[in-house]
All heavy atoms as atom14 arrays in JSON, in Angstrom:
{
  "sequence": "MAPINWLILFMFFFSMFYLIMNLLYFNFIKNIKMKIMKMNNTKNYNKFI",
  "atom14_mask": [
    [1, 1, 1, 1, 1, 1, 1, 1, 0, 0, 0, 0, 0, 0],
    [1, 1, 1, 1, 1, 0, 0, 0, 0, 0, 0, 0, 0, 0],
    [1, 1, 1, 1, 1, 1, 1, 0, 0, 0, 0, 0, 0, 0],
    [1, 1, 1, 1, 1, 1, 1, 1, 0, 0, 0, 0, 0, 0],
    [1, 1, 1, 1, 1, 1, 1, 1, 0, 0, 0, 0, 0, 0],
    [1, 1, 1, 1, 1, 1, 1, 1, 1, 1, 1, 1, 1, 1],
    [1, 1, 1, 1, 1, 1, 1, 1, 0, 0, 0, 0, 0, 0],
    [1, 1, 1, 1, 1, 1, 1, 1, 0, 0, 0, 0, 0, 0],
    [1, 1, 1, 1, 1, 1, 1, 1, 0, 0, 0, 0, 0, 0],
    [1, 1, 1, 1, 1, 1, 1, 1, 1, 1, 1, 0, 0, 0],
    [1, 1, 1, 1, 1, 1, 1, 1, 0, 0, 0, 0, 0, 0],
    [1, 1, 1, 1, 1, 1, 1, 1, 1, 1, 1, 0, 0, 0],
    [1, 1, 1, 1, 1, 1, 1, 1, 1, 1, 1, 0, 0, 0],
    [1, 1, 1, 1, 1, 1, 1, 1, 1, 1, 1, 0, 0, 0],
    [1, 1, 1, 1, 1, 1, 0, 0, 0, 0, 0, 0, 0, 0],
    [1, 1, 1, 1, 1, 1, 1, 1, 0, 0, 0, 0, 0, 0],
    [1, 1, 1, 1, 1, 1, 1, 1, 1, 1, 1, 0, 0, 0],
    [1, 1, 1, 1, 1, 1, 1, 1, 1, 1, 1, 1, 0, 0],
    [1, 1, 1, 1, 1, 1, 1, 1, 0, 0, 0, 0, 0, 0],
    [1, 1, 1, 1, 1, 1, 1, 1, 0, 0, 0, 0, 0, 0],
    [1, 1, 1, 1, 1, 1, 1, 1, 0, 0, 0, 0, 0, 0],
    [1, 1, 1, 1, 1, 1, 1, 1, 0, 0, 0, 0, 0, 0],
    [1, 1, 1, 1, 1, 1, 1, 1, 0, 0, 0, 0, 0, 0],
    [1, 1, 1, 1, 1, 1, 1, 1, 0, 0, 0, 0, 0, 0],
    [1, 1, 1, 1, 1, 1, 1, 1, 1, 1, 1, 1, 0, 0],
    [1, 1, 1, 1, 1, 1, 1, 1, 1, 1, 1, 0, 0, 0],
    [1, 1, 1, 1, 1, 1, 1, 1, 0, 0, 0, 0, 0, 0],
    [1, 1, 1, 1, 1, 1, 1, 1, 1, 1, 1, 0, 0, 0],
    [1, 1, 1, 1, 1, 1, 1, 1, 0, 0, 0, 0, 0, 0],
    [1, 1, 1, 1, 1, 1, 1, 1, 1, 0, 0, 0, 0, 0],
    [1, 1, 1, 1, 1, 1, 1, 1, 0, 0, 0, 0, 0, 0],
    [1, 1, 1, 1, 1, 1, 1, 1, 0, 0, 0, 0, 0, 0],
    [1, 1, 1, 1, 1, 1, 1, 1, 1, 0, 0, 0, 0, 0],
    [1, 1, 1, 1, 1, 1, 1, 1, 0, 0, 0, 0, 0, 0],
    [1, 1, 1, 1, 1, 1, 1, 1, 1, 0, 0, 0, 0, 0],
    [1, 1, 1, 1, 1, 1, 1, 1, 0, 0, 0, 0, 0, 0],
    [1, 1, 1, 1, 1, 1, 1, 1, 0, 0, 0, 0, 0, 0],
    [1, 1, 1, 1, 1, 1, 1, 1, 1, 0, 0, 0, 0, 0],
    [1, 1, 1, 1, 1, 1, 1, 1, 0, 0, 0, 0, 0, 0],
    [1, 1, 1, 1, 1, 1, 1, 1, 0, 0, 0, 0, 0, 0],
    [1, 1, 1, 1, 1, 1, 1, 1, 0, 0, 0, 0, 0, 0],
    [1, 1, 1, 1, 1, 1, 1, 0, 0, 0, 0, 0, 0, 0],
    [1, 1, 1, 1, 1, 1, 1, 1, 1, 0, 0, 0, 0, 0],
    [1, 1, 1, 1, 1, 1, 1, 1, 0, 0, 0, 0, 0, 0],
    [1, 1, 1, 1, 1, 1, 1, 1, 1, 1, 1, 1, 0, 0],
    [1, 1, 1, 1, 1, 1, 1, 1, 0, 0, 0, 0, 0, 0],
    [1, 1, 1, 1, 1, 1, 1, 1, 1, 0, 0, 0, 0, 0],
    [1, 1, 1, 1, 1, 1, 1, 1, 1, 1, 1, 0, 0, 0],
    [1, 1, 1, 1, 1, 1, 1, 1, 0, 0, 0, 0, 0, 0]
  ],
  "atom14_positions": [
    [[-118.0, -87.2, -306.02], [-118.13, -87.48, -304.57], [-118.33, -88.96, -304.3], [-117.99, -89.43, -303.23], [-119.29, -86.67, -303.95], [-118.98, -85.17, -303.81], [-117.57, -84.87, -302.73], [-118.29, -85.36, -301.15], [0.0, 0.0, 0.0], [0.0, 0.0, 0.0], [0.0, 0.0, 0.0], [0.0, 0.0, 0.0], [0.0, 0.0, 0.0], [0.0, 0.0, 0.0]],
    [[-118.94, -89.68, -305.25], [-119.25, -91.07, -304.97], [-117.96, -91.9, -304.76], [-117.96, -92.71, -303.79], [-120.05, -91.64, -306.1], [0.0, 0.0, 0.0], [0.0, 0.0, 0.0], [0.0, 0.0, 0.0], [0.0, 0.0, 0.0], [0.0, 0.0, 0.0], [0.0, 0.0, 0.0], [0.0, 0.0, 0.0], [0.0, 0.0, 0.0], [0.0, 0.0, 0.0]],
    [[-116.92, -91.79, -305.56], [-115.72, -92.6, -305.31], [-115.08, -92.28, -303.94], [-114.59, -93.18, -303.29], [-114.77, -92.23, -306.47], [-115.65, -91.79, -307.51], [-116.78, -91.05, -306.85], [0.0, 0.0, 0.0], [0.0, 0.0, 0.0], [0.0, 0.0, 0.0], [0.0, 0.0, 0.0], [0.0, 0.0, 0.0], [0.0, 0.0, 0.0], [0.0, 0.0, 0.0]],
    [[-115.17, -91.01, -303.53], [-114.57, -90.7, -302.23], [-115.37, -91.35, -301.14], [-114.84, -91.91, -300.15], [-114.57, -89.13, -302.04], [-113.6, -88.53, -303.07], [-114.16, -88.74, -300.62], [-113.68, -87.03, -303.12], [0.0, 0.0, 0.0], [0.0, 0.0, 0.0], [0.0, 0.0, 0.0], [0.0, 0.0, 0.0], [0.0, 0.0, 0.0], [0.0, 0.0, 0.0]],
    [[-116.71, -91.38, -301.28], [-117.53, -92.05, -300.25], [-117.27, -93.53, -300.25], [-117.2, -94.16, -299.18], [-119.03, -91.78, -300.52], [-119.41, -90.35, -300.26], [-118.77, -89.66, -299.48], [-120.4, -89.87, -301.0], [0.0, 0.0, 0.0], [0.0, 0.0, 0.0], [0.0, 0.0, 0.0], [0.0, 0.0, 0.0], [0.0, 0.0, 0.0], [0.0, 0.0, 0.0]],
    [[-117.11, -94.13, -301.43], [-116.79, -95.6, -301.46], [-115.47, -95.88, -300.82], [-115.29, -96.87, -300.12], [-116.82, -96.09, -302.91], [-118.17, -96.01, -303.52], [-119.37, -95.97, -302.92], [-118.46, -95.99, -304.95], [-120.38, -95.88, -303.81], [-119.84, -95.89, -305.06], [-117.67, -95.98, -306.1], [-120.48, -95.81, -306.32], [-118.3, -95.94, -307.31], [-119.67, -95.87, -307.43]],
    [[-114.51, -94.99, -301.06], [-113.18, -95.17, -300.46], [-113.29, -95.09, -298.95], [-112.71, -95.9, -298.22], [-112.21, -94.11, -300.97], [-110.82, -94.18, -300.4], [-110.11, -95.46, -300.83], [-110.01, -92.97, -300.81], [0.0, 0.0, 0.0], [0.0, 0.0, 0.0], [0.0, 0.0, 0.0], [0.0, 0.0, 0.0], [0.0, 0.0, 0.0], [0.0, 0.0, 0.0]],
    [[-114.06, -94.12, -298.44], [-114.22, -93.98, -296.97], [-114.9, -95.21, -296.4], [-114.49, -95.75, -295.38], [-115.0, -92.69, -296.66], [-114.14, -91.49, -297.0], [-115.44, -92.65, -295.21], [-114.91, -90.16, -297.03], [0.0, 0.0, 0.0], [0.0, 0.0, 0.0], [0.0, 0.0, 0.0], [0.0, 0.0, 0.0], [0.0, 0.0, 0.0], [0.0, 0.0, 0.0]],
    [[-115.98, -95.7, -297.07], [-116.64, -96.89, -296.58], [-115.74, -98.08, -296.63], [-115.72, -98.88, -295.68], [-117.9, -97.13, -297.42], [-119.1, -96.25, -297.18], [-120.17, -96.45, -298.22], [-119.61, -96.49, -295.78], [0.0, 0.0, 0.0], [0.0, 0.0, 0.0], [0.0, 0.0, 0.0], [0.0, 0.0, 0.0], [0.0, 0.0, 0.0], [0.0, 0.0, 0.0]],
    [[-114.97, -98.24, -297.68], [-114.05, -99.38, -297.76], [-113.02, -99.34, -296.66], [-112.76, -100.33, -295.98], [-113.36, -99.35, -299.13], [-112.31, -100.43, -299.26], [-112.67, -101.77, -299.4], [-110.96, -100.12, -299.23], [-111.7, -102.76, -299.51], [-110.0, -101.07, -299.31], [-110.35, -102.43, -299.46], [0.0, 0.0, 0.0], [0.0, 0.0, 0.0], [0.0, 0.0, 0.0]],
    [[-112.46, -98.19, -296.43], [-111.45, -98.04, -295.34], [-112.1, -98.31, -293.97], [-111.5, -98.97, -293.1], [-110.82, -96.67, -295.35], [-109.96, -96.41, -296.59], [-108.61, -97.57, -296.74], [-107.56, -96.99, -295.38], [0.0, 0.0, 0.0], [0.0, 0.0, 0.0], [0.0, 0.0, 0.0], [0.0, 0.0, 0.0], [0.0, 0.0, 0.0], [0.0, 0.0, 0.0]],
    [[-113.33, -97.83, -293.8], [-114.03, -98.05, -292.52], [-114.25, -99.54, -292.28], [-113.92, -100.06, -291.2], [-115.36, -97.3, -292.48], [-116.21, -97.57, -291.31], [-115.85, -97.0, -290.06], [-117.31, -98.37, -291.4], [-116.61, -97.26, -288.93], [-118.06, -98.63, -290.28], [-117.76, -98.06, -289.04], [0.0, 0.0, 0.0], [0.0, 0.0, 0.0], [0.0, 0.0, 0.0]],
    [[-114.8, -100.25, -293.27], [-115.09, -101.67, -293.08], [-113.79, -102.48, -292.97], [-113.75, -103.47, -292.2], [-115.95, -102.2, -294.22], [-117.4, -101.78, -294.09], [-117.98, -100.96, -295.05], [-118.13, -102.17, -292.97], [-119.28, -100.59, -294.91], [-119.46, -101.8, -292.89], [-120.04, -100.99, -293.84], [0.0, 0.0, 0.0], [0.0, 0.0, 0.0], [0.0, 0.0, 0.0]],
    [[-112.77, -102.09, -293.7], [-111.48, -102.8, -293.6], [-110.88, -102.62, -292.23], [-110.4, -103.6, -291.63], [-110.55, -102.32, -294.69], [-109.28, -103.11, -294.75], [-109.32, -104.37, -295.28], [-108.09, -102.61, -294.27], [-108.13, -105.13, -295.38], [-106.9, -103.32, -294.34], [-106.95, -104.61, -294.91], [0.0, 0.0, 0.0], [0.0, 0.0, 0.0], [0.0, 0.0, 0.0]],
    [[-110.95, -101.41, -291.68], [-110.43, -101.18, -290.34], [-111.23, -101.93, -289.28], [-110.68, -102.49, -288.32], [-110.39, -99.7, -290.01], [-111.7, -99.18, -290.04], [0.0, 0.0, 0.0], [0.0, 0.0, 0.0], [0.0, 0.0, 0.0], [0.0, 0.0, 0.0], [0.0, 0.0, 0.0], [0.0, 0.0, 0.0], [0.0, 0.0, 0.0], [0.0, 0.0, 0.0]],
    [[-112.58, -101.97, -289.45], [-113.41, -102.72, -288.5], [-113.05, -104.21, -288.56], [-112.93, -104.88, -287.54], [-114.89, -102.53, -288.85], [-115.45, -101.2, -288.43], [-115.48, -101.08, -286.62], [-114.66, -99.49, -286.41], [0.0, 0.0, 0.0], [0.0, 0.0, 0.0], [0.0, 0.0, 0.0], [0.0, 0.0, 0.0], [0.0, 0.0, 0.0], [0.0, 0.0, 0.0]],
    [[-112.87, -104.76, -289.79], [-112.51, -106.15, -289.93], [-111.16, -106.41, -289.27], [-111.01, -107.41, -288.54], [-112.46, -106.49, -291.42], [-112.01, -107.9, -291.73], [-112.9, -108.94, -291.52], [-110.76, -108.18, -292.21], [-112.53, -110.23, -291.79], [-110.39, -109.47, -292.45], [-111.27, -110.5, -292.3], [0.0, 0.0, 0.0], [0.0, 0.0, 0.0], [0.0, 0.0, 0.0]],
    [[-110.22, -105.5, -289.46], [-108.9, -105.69, -288.85], [-108.98, -105.66, -287.33], [-108.38, -106.5, -286.65], [-107.99, -104.56, -289.36], [-106.55, -104.6, -288.85], [-105.7, -105.59, -289.3], [-106.15, -103.69, -287.93], [-104.43, -105.65, -288.81], [-104.84, -103.71, -287.45], [-104.01, -104.69, -287.89], [-102.72, -104.72, -287.42], [0.0, 0.0, 0.0], [0.0, 0.0, 0.0]],
    [[-109.78, -104.74, -286.77], [-109.89, -104.68, -285.33], [-110.57, -105.92, -284.76], [-110.17, -106.46, -283.72], [-110.7, -103.42, -284.94], [-109.94, -102.08, -285.09], [-110.9, -100.92, -284.91], [-108.81, -101.98, -284.1], [0.0, 0.0, 0.0], [0.0, 0.0, 0.0], [0.0, 0.0, 0.0], [0.0, 0.0, 0.0], [0.0, 0.0, 0.0], [0.0, 0.0, 0.0]],
    [[-111.59, -106.37, -285.47], [-112.29, -107.58, -284.97], [-111.39, -108.78, -285.02], [-111.38, -109.62, -284.09], [-113.59, -107.77, -285.76], [-114.62, -106.68, -285.43], [-114.22, -109.15, -285.49], [-115.78, -106.63, -286.37], [0.0, 0.0, 0.0], [0.0, 0.0, 0.0], [0.0, 0.0, 0.0], [0.0, 0.0, 0.0], [0.0, 0.0, 0.0], [0.0, 0.0, 0.0]],
    [[-110.61, -108.93, -286.1], [-109.69, -110.06, -286.18], [-108.65, -109.98, -285.07], [-108.3, -110.98, -284.46], [-109.02, -110.09, -287.56], [-109.93, -110.55, -288.66], [-110.39, -112.28, -288.43], [-112.19, -112.12, -288.55], [0.0, 0.0, 0.0], [0.0, 0.0, 0.0], [0.0, 0.0, 0.0], [0.0, 0.0, 0.0], [0.0, 0.0, 0.0], [0.0, 0.0, 0.0]],
    [[-108.15, -108.81, -284.78], [-107.17, -108.67, -283.69], [-107.77, -109.02, -282.34], [-107.17, -109.72, -281.53], [-106.6, -107.26, -283.65], [-105.5, -107.1, -284.66], [-104.83, -108.03, -285.04], [-105.29, -105.85, -285.09], [0.0, 0.0, 0.0], [0.0, 0.0, 0.0], [0.0, 0.0, 0.0], [0.0, 0.0, 0.0], [0.0, 0.0, 0.0], [0.0, 0.0, 0.0]],
    [[-109.0, -108.58, -282.11], [-109.66, -108.88, -280.84], [-109.88, -110.38, -280.71], [-109.64, -110.95, -279.63], [-111.0, -108.13, -280.72], [-110.89, -106.64, -280.48], [-112.26, -105.96, -280.6], [-110.27, -106.34, -279.13], [0.0, 0.0, 0.0], [0.0, 0.0, 0.0], [0.0, 0.0, 0.0], [0.0, 0.0, 0.0], [0.0, 0.0, 0.0], [0.0, 0.0, 0.0]],
    [[-110.36, -111.01, -281.78], [-110.55, -112.47, -281.72], [-109.21, -113.16, -281.44], [-109.14, -114.07, -280.62], [-111.14, -112.96, -283.02], [-112.62, -112.61, -283.26], [-113.02, -113.06, -284.67], [-113.5, -113.25, -282.2], [0.0, 0.0, 0.0], [0.0, 0.0, 0.0], [0.0, 0.0, 0.0], [0.0, 0.0, 0.0], [0.0, 0.0, 0.0], [0.0, 0.0, 0.0]],
    [[-108.16, -112.75, -282.12], [-106.85, -113.42, -281.91], [-106.38, -113.26, -280.46], [-106.0, -114.22, -279.84], [-105.83, -112.83, -282.88], [-104.45, -113.33, -282.66], [-104.1, -114.64, -282.99], [-103.47, -112.54, -282.03], [-102.84, -115.1, -282.77], [-102.24, -113.02, -281.8], [-101.89, -114.3, -282.16], [-100.63, -114.75, -281.93], [0.0, 0.0, 0.0], [0.0, 0.0, 0.0]],
    [[-106.43, -112.03, -279.96], [-105.88, -111.78, -278.63], [-106.77, -112.39, -277.57], [-106.27, -112.76, -276.5], [-105.66, -110.31, -278.41], [-104.45, -109.78, -279.07], [-104.55, -108.88, -280.11], [-103.2, -110.2, -278.71], [-103.41, -108.4, -280.77], [-102.02, -109.75, -279.35], [-102.17, -108.82, -280.36], [0.0, 0.0, 0.0], [0.0, 0.0, 0.0], [0.0, 0.0, 0.0]],
    [[-108.09, -112.49, -277.8], [-108.94, -112.97, -276.74], [-109.05, -114.48, -276.71], [-109.2, -115.05, -275.63], [-110.37, -112.39, -276.93], [-110.41, -110.95, -276.47], [-109.68, -110.52, -275.61], [-111.29, -110.17, -277.09], [0.0, 0.0, 0.0], [0.0, 0.0, 0.0], [0.0, 0.0, 0.0], [0.0, 0.0, 0.0], [0.0, 0.0, 0.0], [0.0, 0.0, 0.0]],
    [[-109.0, -115.13, -277.86], [-109.23, -116.57, -277.91], [-107.96, -117.38, -278.14], [-107.62, -118.24, -277.36], [-110.3, -116.89, -278.96], [-111.64, -116.35, -278.63], [-112.11, -115.2, -279.29], [-112.44, -116.91, -277.68], [-113.32, -114.67, -278.99], [-113.65, -116.37, -277.35], [-114.13, -115.25, -278.03], [0.0, 0.0, 0.0], [0.0, 0.0, 0.0], [0.0, 0.0, 0.0]],
    [[-107.22, -117.05, -279.21], [-106.14, -117.94, -279.59], [-105.02, -117.8, -278.57], [-104.45, -118.79, -278.13], [-105.65, -117.58, -281.02], [-106.79, -117.91, -282.0], [-104.42, -118.37, -281.37], [-106.52, -117.43, -283.41], [0.0, 0.0, 0.0], [0.0, 0.0, 0.0], [0.0, 0.0, 0.0], [0.0, 0.0, 0.0], [0.0, 0.0, 0.0], [0.0, 0.0, 0.0]],
    [[-104.69, -116.6, -278.15], [-103.56, -116.4, -277.22], [-103.97, -116.97, -275.85], [-103.13, -117.57, -275.16], [-103.16, -114.94, -277.09], [-102.47, -114.43, -278.33], [-101.85, -113.08, -278.1], [-100.49, -113.24, -277.41], [-99.78, -111.94, -277.33], [0.0, 0.0, 0.0], [0.0, 0.0, 0.0], [0.0, 0.0, 0.0], [0.0, 0.0, 0.0], [0.0, 0.0, 0.0]],
    [[-105.23, -116.84, -275.44], [-105.64, -117.39, -274.14], [-105.55, -118.91, -274.19], [-105.15, -119.53, -273.21], [-107.09, -116.93, -273.8], [-107.12, -115.49, -273.35], [-106.09, -114.95, -272.93], [-108.29, -114.89, -273.41], [0.0, 0.0, 0.0], [0.0, 0.0, 0.0], [0.0, 0.0, 0.0], [0.0, 0.0, 0.0], [0.0, 0.0, 0.0], [0.0, 0.0, 0.0]],
    [[-105.98, -119.54, -275.29], [-105.91, -120.97, -275.36], [-104.48, -121.44, -275.32], [-104.1, -122.41, -274.67], [-106.63, -121.43, -276.67], [-108.14, -121.22, -276.52], [-106.33, -122.91, -276.93], [-108.89, -121.41, -277.87], [0.0, 0.0, 0.0], [0.0, 0.0, 0.0], [0.0, 0.0, 0.0], [0.0, 0.0, 0.0], [0.0, 0.0, 0.0], [0.0, 0.0, 0.0]],
    [[-103.57, -120.72, -276.04], [-102.17, -121.12, -276.03], [-101.57, -120.95, -274.65], [-100.8, -121.76, -274.17], [-101.39, -120.25, -277.06], [-101.6, -120.65, -278.49], [-100.74, -119.82, -279.43], [-101.0, -120.2, -280.88], [-100.23, -119.39, -281.82], [0.0, 0.0, 0.0], [0.0, 0.0, 0.0], [0.0, 0.0, 0.0], [0.0, 0.0, 0.0], [0.0, 0.0, 0.0]],
    [[-101.93, -119.85, -273.94], [-101.4, -119.68, -272.61], [-101.89, -120.74, -271.65], [-101.19, -121.25, -270.81], [-101.81, -118.28, -272.07], [-101.1, -117.14, -272.8], [-99.3, -117.17, -272.5], [-99.25, -116.74, -270.76], [0.0, 0.0, 0.0], [0.0, 0.0, 0.0], [0.0, 0.0, 0.0], [0.0, 0.0, 0.0], [0.0, 0.0, 0.0], [0.0, 0.0, 0.0]],
    [[-103.17, -121.15, -271.8], [-103.72, -122.25, -270.95], [-102.97, -123.53, -271.22], [-102.64, -124.26, -270.31], [-105.22, -122.41, -271.22], [-106.04, -121.28, -270.6], [-107.52, -121.48, -270.89], [-108.34, -120.33, -270.35], [-109.73, -120.43, -270.72], [0.0, 0.0, 0.0], [0.0, 0.0, 0.0], [0.0, 0.0, 0.0], [0.0, 0.0, 0.0], [0.0, 0.0, 0.0]],
    [[-102.7, -123.82, -272.49], [-102.0, -125.04, -272.83], [-100.57, -125.01, -272.25], [-100.11, -125.99, -271.69], [-101.99, -125.27, -274.35], [-103.44, -125.61, -274.83], [-101.03, -126.39, -274.74], [-103.55, -125.58, -276.35], [0.0, 0.0, 0.0], [0.0, 0.0, 0.0], [0.0, 0.0, 0.0], [0.0, 0.0, 0.0], [0.0, 0.0, 0.0], [0.0, 0.0, 0.0]],
    [[-99.91, -123.87, -272.39], [-98.57, -123.75, -271.85], [-98.56, -123.89, -270.33], [-97.68, -124.54, -269.75], [-97.95, -122.39, -272.23], [-97.62, -122.31, -273.71], [-96.36, -123.44, -274.25], [-94.93, -122.72, -273.4], [0.0, 0.0, 0.0], [0.0, 0.0, 0.0], [0.0, 0.0, 0.0], [0.0, 0.0, 0.0], [0.0, 0.0, 0.0], [0.0, 0.0, 0.0]],
    [[-99.58, -123.31, -269.64], [-99.64, -123.44, -268.17], [-99.85, -124.89, -267.8], [-99.28, -125.39, -266.86], [-100.75, -122.57, -267.63], [-100.39, -121.1, -267.59], [-101.53, -120.25, -267.04], [-101.19, -118.77, -267.08], [-102.27, -117.94, -266.61], [0.0, 0.0, 0.0], [0.0, 0.0, 0.0], [0.0, 0.0, 0.0], [0.0, 0.0, 0.0], [0.0, 0.0, 0.0]],
    [[-100.73, -125.6, -268.52], [-100.98, -127.02, -268.24], [-99.71, -127.8, -268.43], [-99.36, -128.66, -267.58], [-102.09, -127.57, -269.14], [-103.49, -127.08, -268.71], [-104.73, -127.57, -269.91], [-104.59, -129.35, -269.74], [0.0, 0.0, 0.0], [0.0, 0.0, 0.0], [0.0, 0.0, 0.0], [0.0, 0.0, 0.0], [0.0, 0.0, 0.0], [0.0, 0.0, 0.0]],
    [[-98.98, -127.56, -269.48], [-97.74, -128.3, -269.72], [-96.67, -127.96, -268.65], [-95.97, -128.87, -268.15], [-97.13, -127.99, -271.12], [-97.99, -128.59, -272.21], [-98.66, -129.6, -271.97], [-97.93, -128.03, -273.4], [0.0, 0.0, 0.0], [0.0, 0.0, 0.0], [0.0, 0.0, 0.0], [0.0, 0.0, 0.0], [0.0, 0.0, 0.0], [0.0, 0.0, 0.0]],
    [[-96.64, -126.73, -268.22], [-95.69, -126.33, -267.19], [-96.0, -127.01, -265.87], [-95.12, -127.51, -265.17], [-95.66, -124.81, -267.02], [-94.9, -124.14, -268.16], [-94.09, -124.77, -268.84], [-95.17, -122.87, -268.39], [0.0, 0.0, 0.0], [0.0, 0.0, 0.0], [0.0, 0.0, 0.0], [0.0, 0.0, 0.0], [0.0, 0.0, 0.0], [0.0, 0.0, 0.0]],
    [[-97.3, -127.06, -265.53], [-97.62, -127.71, -264.25], [-97.29, -129.21, -264.32], [-96.8, -129.78, -263.37], [-99.09, -127.5, -263.94], [-99.89, -127.96, -265.05], [-99.42, -126.04, -263.62], [0.0, 0.0, 0.0], [0.0, 0.0, 0.0], [0.0, 0.0, 0.0], [0.0, 0.0, 0.0], [0.0, 0.0, 0.0], [0.0, 0.0, 0.0], [0.0, 0.0, 0.0]],
    [[-97.54, -129.84, -265.46], [-97.21, -131.28, -265.6], [-95.69, -131.44, -265.46], [-95.23, -132.36, -264.78], [-97.69, -131.81, -266.93], [-99.19, -131.98, -267.04], [-99.6, -132.46, -268.39], [-101.13, -132.54, -268.47], [-101.55, -132.89, -269.83], [0.0, 0.0, 0.0], [0.0, 0.0, 0.0], [0.0, 0.0, 0.0], [0.0, 0.0, 0.0], [0.0, 0.0, 0.0]],
    [[-94.89, -130.57, -266.08], [-93.45, -130.72, -265.99], [-92.96, -130.5, -264.52], [-92.11, -131.18, -264.04], [-92.78, -129.75, -266.92], [-93.01, -130.15, -268.38], [-93.18, -131.32, -268.67], [-92.93, -129.19, -269.26], [0.0, 0.0, 0.0], [0.0, 0.0, 0.0], [0.0, 0.0, 0.0], [0.0, 0.0, 0.0], [0.0, 0.0, 0.0], [0.0, 0.0, 0.0]],
    [[-93.55, -129.52, -263.85], [-93.14, -129.27, -262.48], [-93.53, -130.47, -261.61], [-92.79, -130.84, -260.7], [-93.81, -128.0, -261.94], [-93.22, -126.72, -262.53], [-94.06, -125.66, -262.87], [-91.84, -126.59, -262.69], [-93.5, -124.5, -263.41], [-91.32, -125.39, -263.2], [-92.14, -124.4, -263.57], [-91.59, -123.24, -264.07], [0.0, 0.0, 0.0], [0.0, 0.0, 0.0]],
    [[-94.67, -131.07, -261.87], [-95.07, -132.23, -261.06], [-94.14, -133.38, -261.3], [-93.77, -134.12, -260.39], [-96.52, -132.6, -261.37], [-97.5, -131.61, -260.85], [-97.28, -130.96, -259.84], [-98.63, -131.49, -261.51], [0.0, 0.0, 0.0], [0.0, 0.0, 0.0], [0.0, 0.0, 0.0], [0.0, 0.0, 0.0], [0.0, 0.0, 0.0], [0.0, 0.0, 0.0]],
    [[-93.64, -133.55, -262.53], [-92.72, -134.61, -262.8], [-91.4, -134.36, -262.04], [-90.8, -135.3, -261.48], [-92.4, -134.7, -264.34], [-93.5, -135.35, -265.1], [-93.16, -135.35, -266.6], [-94.34, -135.87, -267.41], [-94.02, -135.82, -268.86], [0.0, 0.0, 0.0], [0.0, 0.0, 0.0], [0.0, 0.0, 0.0], [0.0, 0.0, 0.0], [0.0, 0.0, 0.0]],
    [[-90.9, -133.13, -262.03], [-89.66, -132.85, -261.34], [-89.85, -133.04, -259.83], [-88.92, -133.52, -259.17], [-89.19, -131.43, -261.65], [-88.55, -131.3, -262.99], [-89.04, -130.41, -263.91], [-87.45, -132.09, -263.35], [-88.49, -130.28, -265.18], [-86.87, -131.98, -264.61], [-87.37, -131.08, -265.55], [0.0, 0.0, 0.0], [0.0, 0.0, 0.0], [0.0, 0.0, 0.0]],
    [[-90.96, -132.67, -259.31], [-91.19, -132.82, -257.84], [-91.32, -134.3, -257.52], [-90.73, -134.84, -256.57], [-92.42, -132.05, -257.4], [-92.15, -130.53, -257.53], [-92.83, -132.39, -255.96], [-93.36, -129.69, -257.31], [0.0, 0.0, 0.0], [0.0, 0.0, 0.0], [0.0, 0.0, 0.0], [0.0, 0.0, 0.0], [0.0, 0.0, 0.0], [0.0, 0.0, 0.0]]
  ]
}
């Protein structure tokens, strides 16, 4: 029974790590990239105007 429990714990922690990394990526990195793109777009629109 011990190896099965270790396998379950390993899968649980690996899935938690995966979910946390995805949340960090989608909440911080993509938001920062979108803000940078919006800033660049506004600057370009202001140049055209």
